[in-house]
C-alpha positions in Angstrom: -36.4 62.3 -151.7 -35.3 64.4 -149.5 -39.0 66.1 -148.5 -39.7 62.4 -148.2 -36.8 61.1 -145.6 -37.2 64.3 -143.1 -40.7 63.0 -143.0 -40.5 59.6 -142.2 -37.3 60.6 -139.7 -40.1 63.0 -137.6 -42.7 60.3 -137.7 -40.3 57.9 -135.6 -39.5 61.1 -133.6 -43.6 62.0 -133.0 -43.5 65.1 -134.3 -46.5 64.9 -136.6 -47.1 68.7 -136.1 -43.8 69.4 -138.0 -45.1 69.0 -141.5 -46.1 65.4 -142.2 -49.6 65.6 -141.4 -52.9 65.9 -143.4 -53.8 70.0 -143.5 -56.8 71.3 -144.1 -57.4 74.9 -145.0 -59.1 77.2 -141.9 -61.9 79.2 -143.8 -61.8 82.5 -141.8 -65.8 83.5 -141.1 -66.5 87.1 -139.7 -69.4 88.6 -137.6 -70.3 90.7 -140.5 -69.9 87.3 -143.3 -72.3 85.2 -141.2 -74.8 88.3 -139.7 -75.9 86.0 -136.4 -77.1 88.4 -133.9 -75.5 88.1 -130.4 -77.5 88.5 -127.7 -77.4 89.1 -123.4 -79.0 85.4 -122.3 -82.2 86.3 -120.2 -82.3 85.5 -116.1 -85.1 83.1 -116.8 -82.7 81.1 -118.8 -80.0 81.3 -116.4 -82.1 80.8 -113.1 -81.0 77.1 -112.7 -77.9 77.4 -113.3 -75.4 75.9 -110.4 -72.1 74.3 -112.2 -73.1 74.9 -115.6 -70.0 74.2 -117.8 -66.0 73.3 -117.8 -64.9 74.2 -114.0 -68.3 76.1 -113.2 -67.4 78.9 -115.6 -65.6 80.2 -112.3 -62.0 79.3 -112.7 -62.8 76.7 -110.3 -63.4 78.8 -106.8 -67.0 79.1 -104.8 -67.7 81.1 -101.9 -70.7 79.8 -99.6 -72.4 81.3 -96.5 -69.7 79.4 -94.4 -67.6 81.8 -93.0 -70.9 84.2 -92.0 -70.9 85.3 -88.3 -74.5 85.4 -88.6 -75.7 82.6 -87.1 -79.4 82.8 -88.6 -77.8 82.7 -92.3 -78.6 79.3 -94.4 -74.9 78.2 -93.9 -73.8 75.9 -96.3 -71.8 73.4 -94.9 -70.1 71.1 -97.6 -68.1 67.6 -96.2 -64.1 67.6 -95.8 -63.8 64.3 -95.0 -65.8 61.1 -96.4 -65.5 58.1 -97.7 -68.1 55.2 -99.9 -70.0 55.0 -96.9 -69.6 58.5 -95.2 -71.4 61.8 -95.9 -72.8 60.6 -99.0 -76.0 61.5 -100.4 -76.1 59.0 -103.2 -74.0 57.0 -106.0 -75.0 55.8 -109.3 -73.6 53.8 -112.3 -72.3 55.3 -115.1 -71.7 53.3 -118.3 -69.0 53.5 -120.5 -65.6 55.4 -119.8 -65.0 59.2 -120.2 -63.0 62.2 -118.8 -66.5 64.7 -119.0 -66.5 66.6 -116.1 -69.9 66.8 -114.8 -72.0 69.5 -114.6 -75.5 70.5 -112.5 -78.3 72.9 -114.0 -81.6 72.6 -112.4 -82.2 69.3 -110.4 -79.9 67.4 -113.5 -76.4 66.1 -113.4 -75.2 66.3 -117.0 -71.7 64.6 -118.5 -71.2 62.3 -121.2 -69.3 59.4 -121.7 -68.8 56.5 -124.7 -68.4 52.5 -125.2 -66.2 50.7 -127.4 -68.9 48.4 -127.9 -71.5 49.3 -129.2 -68.9 52.3 -130.7 -71.1 55.4 -129.1 -70.5 58.7 -127.5 -73.5 59.7 -125.1 -74.8 61.8 -122.8 -76.3 60.9 -119.1 -78.6 63.1 -117.0 -79.2 61.7 -113.0 -81.5 63.7 -110.8 -79.4 65.6 -108.4 -81.9 64.8 -105.6 -81.4 60.9 -105.9 -79.2 60.0 -108.6 -81.6 58.0 -110.4 -80.8 58.3 -114.0 -83.7 60.9 -115.7 -82.5 60.2 -119.5 -79.8 59.1 -122.2 -79.0 60.9 -125.7 -76.6 58.4 -128.3 -75.2 61.7 -130.0 -72.5 59.7 -132.3 -73.2 55.5 -133.4 -69.6 54.0 -134.9 -67.3 56.9 -136.4 -65.0 56.8 -133.4 -61.3 57.9 -133.6 -59.0 55.0 -134.2 -57.1 53.8 -130.9 -53.3 55.3 -132.6 -55.6 58.6 -132.6 -55.9 58.8 -128.9 -53.9 58.7 -126.3 -53.5 55.8 -123.8 -54.9 58.6 -120.9 -58.2 59.9 -123.0 -60.6 58.8 -123.8 -63.6 59.3 -126.3 -66.2 61.7 -124.4 -62.9 64.2 -122.3 -64.9 66.8 -123.1 -67.4 68.5 -120.1 -70.5 69.7 -121.4 -71.4 73.6 -121.1 -74.9 74.6 -120.6 -77.2 78.0 -120.4 -79.9 76.3 -118.6 -82.6 75.5 -121.7 -79.5 73.3 -123.5 -76.6 71.8 -123.9 -73.8 71.2 -125.4 -71.4 69.0 -126.4 -68.0 68.3 -128.5 -67.0 65.5 -130.0 -64.1 64.3 -132.2 -66.1 61.7 -134.6 -64.9 60.9 -138.2 -61.8 62.8 -138.0 -64.1 65.8 -137.4 -65.1 68.2 -134.3 -68.9 67.9 -133.7 -71.0 69.9 -131.6 -74.5 69.1 -130.6 -77.2 71.2 -128.6 -79.4 68.5 -126.5 -83.1 70.5 -125.1 -82.9 70.0 -120.9 -85.3 66.8 -121.8 -82.3 65.0 -124.0 -83.5 65.7 -126.9 -81.6 66.8 -129.7 -81.8 70.2 -131.1 -79.4 70.8 -133.5 -75.7 68.6 -134.9 -73.2 70.4 -136.4 -69.7 69.4 -138.1 -67.3 72.1 -137.6 -64.2 71.5 -138.7 -61.4 68.8 -139.8 -59.3 67.3 -136.7 -56.0 65.8 -137.5 -55.5 63.7 -134.1 -52.5 62.9 -132.2 -54.0 62.2 -129.1 -57.2 63.0 -129.4 -59.7 65.8 -128.3 -60.0 67.0 -125.0 -61.4 70.7 -124.8 -64.7 71.8 -123.7 -67.2 74.1 -124.5 -67.6 78.1 -122.9 -70.3 80.3 -122.9 -70.7 84.1 -123.8 -73.8 85.6 -123.9 -76.1 84.0 -126.8 -72.4 81.9 -128.1 -70.9 79.1 -127.7 -66.7 79.0 -127.5 -64.7 75.7 -128.9 -61.5 75.3 -130.3 -60.0 72.6 -132.2 -55.9 73.2 -132.0 -54.4 70.5 -134.2 -51.6 70.0 -136.0 -54.0 70.0 -139.7 -54.8 73.3 -139.1 -56.4 74.5 -135.6 -59.4 76.9 -135.4 -61.3 79.0 -132.5 -64.7 78.9 -133.5 -67.9 81.0 -132.0 -71.8 79.1 -132.7 -75.0 80.6 -131.8 -76.4 78.5 -129.5 -79.9 78.6 -130.1 -79.2 77.3 -133.7 -75.7 76.1 -133.9 -75.0 78.6 -137.2 -71.4 79.5 -136.9 -71.1 83.4 -136.0 -67.0 83.6 -136.2 -64.3 81.8 -137.4 -60.3 82.6 -136.7 -57.4 80.4 -137.5 -55.1 79.4 -134.9 -52.2 77.2 -137.0 -50.4 74.1 -137.3 -49.9 72.7 -133.2 -51.4 70.3 -131.4 -52.9 71.1 -128.3 -55.6 70.6 -125.8 -56.5 73.5 -123.5 -60.1 75.1 -123.4 -61.0 78.4 -123.7 -61.5 80.8 -120.5 -63.9 83.6 -121.0 -62.2 86.1 -118.8 -63.0 90.0 -118.0 -59.5 91.7 -117.3 -60.0 95.5 -116.2 -63.5 95.7 -117.2 -63.2 94.0 -120.5 -64.1 90.2 -121.6 -61.4 88.3 -123.4 -61.6 85.3 -124.3 -57.8 84.0 -123.8 -56.7 80.2 -124.5 -52.7 79.1 -124.2 -50.8 76.3 -127.0 -49.1 77.2 -130.0 -46.2 79.2 -128.0 -48.2 81.4 -127.1 -51.3 82.8 -124.7 -54.2 84.6 -127.1 -56.5 86.7 -126.2 -59.4 87.3 -128.6 -62.7 89.1 -128.1 -65.6 87.1 -127.7 -68.0 88.5 -129.8 -66.3 88.7 -132.9 -63.0 86.8 -132.8 -60.7 89.6 -133.3 -57.7 89.3 -131.4 -57.0 91.5 -128.8 -53.2 90.7 -128.1 -50.6 87.6 -127.8 -47.8 86.8 -126.0 -45.0 84.1 -126.3 -45.1 81.9 -123.3 -45.3 78.5 -122.2 -45.2 75.9 -124.9 -46.2 74.4 -127.9 -48.8 71.9 -126.7 -50.8 72.5 -123.1 -53.8 71.0 -121.4 -54.7 73.2 -118.1 -56.8 76.0 -118.8 -56.2 79.3 -117.8 -57.6 81.9 -115.1 -58.2 85.1 -114.2 -58.2 88.1 -111.5 -59.7 91.4 -111.4 -56.8 92.0 -113.8 -54.1 89.3 -114.6 -54.5 85.6 -116.3 -52.8 82.7 -115.1 -51.9 79.6 -116.8 -49.5 76.4 -116.7 -47.8 74.1 -118.8 -46.7 72.3 -120.9 -45.1 70.4 -124.0 -42.1 70.0 -124.6 -41.4 73.3 -122.4 -42.5 74.7 -118.7 -44.1 77.6 -117.0 -46.6 78.9 -115.2 -46.6 82.5 -115.6 -48.9 86.0 -114.7 -49.7 88.1 -117.3 -51.8 91.3 -117.2 -54.7 92.7 -119.2 -52.7 93.6 -122.1 -50.4 90.7 -122.0 -47.6 91.5 -120.9 -45.9 89.2 -118.7 -45.4 90.3 -114.9 -43.7 87.0 -113.5 -43.4 83.3 -114.5 -41.4 80.4 -113.4 -40.0 77.4 -114.4 -43.2 75.0 -112.8 -44.9 73.0 -115.2 -48.7 72.0 -114.1 -49.6 70.1 -117.5 -53.2 68.6 -117.1 -54.5 70.0 -113.3 -55.6 73.9 -113.6 -54.9 76.4 -111.8 -56.8 78.1 -109.2 -56.9 81.1 -106.9 -58.7 82.7 -104.2 -57.4 86.3 -105.4 -54.6 86.6 -102.9 -52.6 83.0 -103.6 -52.4 81.5 -106.8 -52.8 77.0 -105.8 -51.8 74.5 -108.0 -50.6 70.8 -108.2 -48.4 69.6 -111.0 -48.8 66.5 -112.8 -46.8 64.1 -110.5 -48.3 65.4 -107.0 -46.7 68.5 -106.2 -48.4 71.0 -104.4 -47.6 75.0 -104.7 -48.7 78.0 -102.9 -47.3 81.6 -104.5 -48.9 84.8 -105.0 -50.5 86.4 -107.4 -48.8 89.8 -107.2 -45.2 88.7 -107.0 -45.3 85.2 -107.9 -43.5 84.7 -105.1 -43.6 80.9 -104.0 -44.8 80.5 -100.4 -44.7 76.9 -100.2 -44.4 73.3 -101.7 -45.2 69.9 -100.8 -45.1 66.9 -102.4 -48.5 64.9 -102.4 -47.6 61.8 -103.9 -49.5 60.1 -106.9 -50.6 61.3 -110.0 -53.3 64.1 -110.7 -55.2 64.5 -114.0 -58.2 66.2 -112.2 -58.3 70.2 -111.6 -58.6 71.6 -107.6 -61.7 73.7 -107.0 -61.9 75.8 -103.7 -64.4 76.3 -101.6 -64.2 78.8 -99.2 -61.1 78.3 -97.5 -60.4 74.8 -98.7 -58.9 73.6 -101.9 -60.1 70.1 -103.1 -58.3 67.7 -105.8 -58.0 63.8 -106.2 -55.4 61.9 -107.6 -55.2 59.1 -110.4 -55.6 56.6 -107.0 -58.4 57.9 -106.0 -57.4 60.3 -103.0 -59.3 63.0 -102.0 -57.2 66.0 -100.6 -58.6 68.9 -99.3 -55.7 71.5 -97.5 -56.2 74.8 -96.6 -56.2 77.3 -98.8 -53.5 79.0 -96.9 -50.1 80.8 -97.6 -48.6 80.5 -94.7 -48.0 77.1 -94.6 -49.5 72.9 -96.1 -52.2 72.1 -93.9 -53.4 69.1 -94.9 -57.8 69.0 -93.7 -58.1 65.4 -94.9 -57.6 62.5 -97.4 -60.3 60.8 -98.5 -61.2 57.5 -100.4 -63.4 57.1 -103.9 -62.7 54.5 -106.5 -59.6 53.5 -107.4 -59.1 57.1 -109.9 -60.4 59.7 -110.6 -59.6 62.2 -113.7 -62.7 64.0 -114.1 -63.0 67.5 -112.1 -65.5 67.9 -108.7 -68.9 69.6 -109.1 -70.5 72.5 -107.5 -73.8 71.9 -106.0 -73.9 74.6 -103.5 -74.6 71.9 -100.5 -72.6 68.9 -102.2 -70.1 68.2 -103.9 -70.6 65.3 -106.9 -67.3 63.2 -108.1 -66.5 60.6 -111.3 -64.2 57.8 -110.6 -62.9 54.9 -111.7 -63.8 51.5 -109.5 -61.4 48.8 -110.2 -58.8 48.5 -112.9 -58.5 47.1 -116.3 -61.3 45.5 -118.4 -63.2 45.1 -115.1 -63.2 49.1 -114.8 -66.0 50.8 -114.2 -67.8 54.3 -113.3 -70.0 55.5 -110.5 -71.0 58.7 -110.0 -70.8 59.8 -106.2 -72.7 63.6 -104.5 -70.4 63.8 -101.3 -72.9 65.9 -98.8 -73.1 66.3 -95.2 -75.2 63.8 -93.1 
C-alpha cells in the first residue's frame, strides 16, 4: 500500500527513474567470454574518412591550411557568411524528421531520418558534389516508440551515424529495445542486432563511436543502462557493462589522456572512464548531474564536460579523473568545444562563454539570444554554432573578447550539428513550422 502510494507520487513528479519503471537486468559480457578479436582498422578502409562520426570524432575542431603563410599552398577557404542564395554549393530535400547530424565519407553525405506515416526509420545518402540522392535504406518499419516516450523536441532519428570507411553504423530505439544496424557503402544492410531493452522516458539520443574494429554504443535508461562494444564487421558483442538505472542522453567520447585511450561518458551524477578494448572501469568521479546530453571533449591531459538536470556544472578533470576546476554553468544539450587553449560553450538559452582550459578562468560571456540545441565547431580561428531559429553565428575563437564575425540565416530552425567536408560545411535545417515543416541539407562553400 505504502509502496504503491510512493510510486504514484513519483510518477506525478516525473521521477520515473527512482523505482517504479520496468527494470531489465543487464547481463555483463567480458572480452574473454565473447572471444571477439580487436584489430586496427586498415589504412585502406579509413582513407576516405572526412567527418565520419558525431562531431567528426575530433570533438568538433578542425584546422585547415587557411593560416599558412606559403602563398603556393593549397589553402582552404571556408565561408564565414552565407544565405539561402549565396555561398550555397547545393541544397537537397530530406524526407521525414531527425536530429541525426550529417557525416561525410568519401563522396557521400549520410544521415538518419524517420517518418510517422509510414512509421519508418531510415538512412539517406547524398552525393557530396551535387546533393543528389544516392540511396535510401529503411532500417525499421513500425515499432516506433509512442508519443509519450519521446520528448516533444526529440525525433525517432536522433543518433548520428559512424563509419569506418567501409560500413555505416546507426542506432535506433524501436520496439522498446536499442537496435544497432550496419550498412555497406551502397546502403545494403550488412547486419542488425538487438543490444538490449530500453525503458524510454524522453527517447533515445546517443550516437555510436568507433575504436579500432569496435563500435561502442551506450543506452542509459531507468530500466537498466549499459555500455556495449560490438565487432563492426559482424555485430557480435565484444563486451557489455552495466551503467545503473539513470535516464541520461550523452554520447560516449573516445579520448586519449596522457597517452591512454579511454571512453568517457557523463550521466548518473558522475563521469566514468572505461578501457575501450575491454570495457573495464578505469575511474569514475562524482560530478555534474543525474541527466546529461552533451558529449565530453579532451585536450592532451584533461577532459571537459557540462550539464545537466537537475543540477548544473561545467568542469575539468585530469587523466585520472581528479577534479581540476569547476563552475556552476550548465550546457545541457550543446556540447563544449576547445582550441586547446580556450574552452567555448553556448548554453541552451543562448549565452556564449569562453574559459581558460588550465584553471577555468572566465575570459568573457555574451548573450547571443535565442535557444540552442546544436553543438559548436571550431574551424581555424572561428567558432560556428546555430540556434533553434535558424540563425548561424560565426565568432572569433579568441580569449580577449567576444567578436562576432557574421550572423547568417538558413531555414527556420537547426537542431543538428554541421559537418565539415574539407572545403565546405553541411547543415541540416528545418523549413517552416508545424505540420508544414520540412527539412533540407545545405552545402555551404565559397562561390
